[in-house]
Steps between C-alpha positions, in 0.01 A plus 500: 500500500730731685513866429847463353387221270198702397713803408744281311214342302348840436834636375543200266150553365569867447825423315320250271220746421752775424694267270179404323391861461835588346458214254152625410631855447768372271248285310276800444786711362616213281145441374464860394832491315414166334166640388657819364764308305267211411764260627344153509800326661515759776127451556549125532774556764264729692226235499748238620611731783138569585461131578781537753330802654171308528678204660661735746162651585351161575806402706455814709131425557563147623 
């Protein structure tokens, strides 16, 4: 792997991790609000989105 290819791959990895961390931050805030308001439908959406976050995590690791 050339240095340029390495840096490109590293940047792509960094971008994916930053995107995932933003999604996690949003999920945490949404979870708190759903818990405060006891909003079941909102909670279900959070769980569904969590599956996307988990899939993203495994995609990054492979």
